[in-house]
C-alpha positions in Angstrom: 117.7 105.5 110.0 117.7 101.7 109.9 115.7 99.9 107.2 113.3 98.6 109.8 112.6 102.0 111.2 112.0 103.3 107.7 109.6 100.5 107.1 107.7 101.4 110.3 107.5 105.0 109.2 106.2 104.2 105.8 103.7 101.7 107.2 102.4 104.3 109.7 101.9 106.8 106.9 99.9 104.2 104.9 97.8 103.3 107.9 97.2 107.0 108.7 95.8 107.7 105.2 93.6 104.6 105.2 92.2 105.5 108.7 91.4 109.0 107.4 89.2 107.5 104.6 91.6 107.4 101.7 91.8 104.4 99.3 94.6 103.3 97.2 93.8 104.4 93.6 97.0 103.9 91.6 100.5 102.3 92.1 103.5 103.1 89.9 106.6 101.1 90.5 110.1 101.8 89.4 113.6 101.1 90.4 113.5 103.6 93.3 110.4 102.2 94.9 106.7 102.7 94.4 104.6 105.8 94.1 101.2 105.1 95.7 98.4 107.5 95.0 95.6 107.6 97.6 92.2 109.3 97.0 89.7 110.2 99.6 86.3 108.6 99.3 84.1 111.6 99.9 85.9 114.9 99.0 88.2 113.5 96.2 91.4 114.9 97.8 94.5 112.9 96.8 97.9 112.2 98.4 101.0 110.4 97.0 103.5 108.4 99.0 106.9 107.3 97.8 107.4 103.9 99.3 111.0 102.8 99.2 111.3 99.7 101.4 110.5 96.2 100.1 108.6 95.4 103.3 106.3 98.5 103.0 105.7 97.5 99.3 104.6 94.1 100.4 102.4 95.6 103.1 100.4 97.8 100.8 100.2 94.9 98.2 98.6 92.8 100.9 96.2 95.6 101.7 95.2 95.8 98.0 94.6 92.0 97.9 92.4 92.1 101.0 90.2 94.9 99.8 
């Protein structure tokens, strides 16, 4: 998979969780990417995504700044 396709895949996963009512709760960055923990507003479910591409990391960073 090309890096651009991987970015689109990661961006779609982030957008899907946000549309379902999840919010970014915690970000842990390391050399292999970032682990982003999402928590649902109402029922307190959580989901974790491993974001590997630099563009997807920039994408969720911008979402954090906007909120």
